[in-house]
Biotite code that builds the C-alpha atoms (Angstrom):
import biotite.structure as struc

atoms = struc.array([
    struc.Atom([7.853, -41.744, -22.737], chain_id="A", res_id=1, res_name="MET", atom_name="CA", element="C"),
    struc.Atom([9.046, -40.678, -19.288], chain_id="A", res_id=2, res_name="ASP", atom_name="CA", element="C"),
    struc.Atom([12.679, -39.594, -19.627], chain_id="A", res_id=3, res_name="PHE", atom_name="CA", element="C"),
    struc.Atom([12.927, -38.795, -15.932], chain_id="A", res_id=4, res_name="ASP", atom_name="CA", element="C"),
    struc.Atom([12.242, -42.420, -15.022], chain_id="A", res_id=5, res_name="ALA", atom_name="CA", element="C"),
    struc.Atom([14.784, -43.638, -17.569], chain_id="A", res_id=6, res_name="LEU", atom_name="CA", element="C"),
    struc.Atom([17.452, -41.234, -16.345], chain_id="A", res_id=7, res_name="LEU", atom_name="CA", element="C"),
    struc.Atom([16.813, -42.139, -12.715], chain_id="A", res_id=8, res_name="ASN", atom_name="CA", element="C"),
    struc.Atom([17.265, -45.842, -13.494], chain_id="A", res_id=9, res_name="GLN", atom_name="CA", element="C"),
    struc.Atom([20.481, -45.178, -15.431], chain_id="A", res_id=10, res_name="ALA", atom_name="CA", element="C"),
    struc.Atom([21.828, -42.969, -12.639], chain_id="A", res_id=11, res_name="THR", atom_name="CA", element="C"),
    struc.Atom([21.013, -45.533, -9.979], chain_id="A", res_id=12, res_name="ASN", atom_name="CA", element="C"),
    struc.Atom([22.595, -48.334, -12.028], chain_id="A", res_id=13, res_name="PHE", atom_name="CA", element="C"),
    struc.Atom([25.824, -46.390, -12.629], chain_id="A", res_id=14, res_name="SER", atom_name="CA", element="C"),
    struc.Atom([26.200, -45.359, -8.989], chain_id="A", res_id=15, res_name="SER", atom_name="CA", element="C"),
    struc.Atom([25.961, -48.775, -7.282], chain_id="A", res_id=16, res_name="GLU", atom_name="CA", element="C"),
    struc.Atom([27.474, -52.240, -7.603], chain_id="A", res_id=17, res_name="GLY", atom_name="CA", element="C"),
    struc.Atom([28.351, -53.627, -11.021], chain_id="A", res_id=18, res_name="ILE", atom_name="CA", element="C"),
    struc.Atom([27.090, -50.486, -12.746], chain_id="A", res_id=19, res_name="GLY", atom_name="CA", element="C"),
    struc.Atom([29.621, -48.402, -10.831], chain_id="A", res_id=20, res_name="SER", atom_name="CA", element="C"),
    struc.Atom([32.372, -50.831, -11.788], chain_id="A", res_id=21, res_name="PHE", atom_name="CA", element="C"),
    struc.Atom([31.409, -50.684, -15.473], chain_id="A", res_id=22, res_name="LEU", atom_name="CA", element="C"),
    struc.Atom([31.242, -46.881, -15.374], chain_id="A", res_id=23, res_name="ALA", atom_name="CA", element="C"),
    struc.Atom([34.741, -46.755, -13.854], chain_id="A", res_id=24, res_name="ASP", atom_name="CA", element="C"),
    struc.Atom([36.098, -49.079, -16.560], chain_id="A", res_id=25, res_name="ILE", atom_name="CA", element="C"),
    struc.Atom([34.484, -46.860, -19.206], chain_id="A", res_id=26, res_name="GLY", atom_name="CA", element="C"),
    struc.Atom([36.091, -43.750, -17.709], chain_id="A", res_id=27, res_name="ARG", atom_name="CA", element="C"),
    struc.Atom([39.505, -45.437, -17.606], chain_id="A", res_id=28, res_name="ILE", atom_name="CA", element="C"),
    struc.Atom([39.247, -46.534, -21.233], chain_id="A", res_id=29, res_name="LEU", atom_name="CA", element="C"),
    struc.Atom([38.099, -43.083, -22.324], chain_id="A", res_id=30, res_name="TYR", atom_name="CA", element="C"),
    struc.Atom([40.982, -41.399, -20.475], chain_id="A", res_id=31, res_name="ASN", atom_name="CA", element="C"),
    struc.Atom([43.500, -43.817, -22.006], chain_id="A", res_id=32, res_name="LEU", atom_name="CA", element="C"),
    struc.Atom([42.187, -43.416, -25.542], chain_id="A", res_id=33, res_name="LEU", atom_name="CA", element="C"),
    struc.Atom([41.585, -39.666, -25.433], chain_id="A", res_id=34, res_name="TYR", atom_name="CA", element="C"),
    struc.Atom([44.158, -38.017, -23.125], chain_id="A", res_id=35, res_name="PRO", atom_name="CA", element="C"),
    struc.Atom([43.490, -34.445, -22.061], chain_id="A", res_id=36, res_name="ALA", atom_name="CA", element="C"),
    struc.Atom([47.053, -33.262, -22.698], chain_id="A", res_id=37, res_name="ASN", atom_name="CA", element="C"),
    struc.Atom([47.443, -34.501, -26.252], chain_id="A", res_id=38, res_name="SER", atom_name="CA", element="C"),
    struc.Atom([49.083, -32.382, -28.934], chain_id="A", res_id=39, res_name="ASP", atom_name="CA", element="C"),
    struc.Atom([46.809, -30.151, -31.005], chain_id="A", res_id=40, res_name="PRO", atom_name="CA", element="C"),
    struc.Atom([45.872, -31.148, -34.518], chain_id="A", res_id=41, res_name="ALA", atom_name="CA", element="C"),
    struc.Atom([48.157, -29.831, -37.242], chain_id="A", res_id=42, res_name="ILE", atom_name="CA", element="C"),
    struc.Atom([46.740, -29.075, -40.676], chain_id="A", res_id=43, res_name="PRO", atom_name="CA", element="C"),
    struc.Atom([48.358, -31.072, -43.481], chain_id="A", res_id=44, res_name="VAL", atom_name="CA", element="C"),
    struc.Atom([48.745, -29.471, -46.888], chain_id="A", res_id=45, res_name="GLU", atom_name="CA", element="C"),
    struc.Atom([47.342, -31.538, -49.716], chain_id="A", res_id=46, res_name="THR", atom_name="CA", element="C"),
    struc.Atom([48.948, -31.498, -53.166], chain_id="A", res_id=47, res_name="PRO", atom_name="CA", element="C"),
    struc.Atom([47.079, -29.565, -55.816], chain_id="A", res_id=48, res_name="ARG", atom_name="CA", element="C"),
])
């Protein structure tokens, strides 16, 4: 299996045309769902 050929095809697809559009939509959704400036996780005590 030639991973270089697979990666080149994926890179070319995501850098032109509809692939670029889909990659941008994916980035927008990721940034909306997982914001960089969110509050840190706080541990919750469980009853014993």
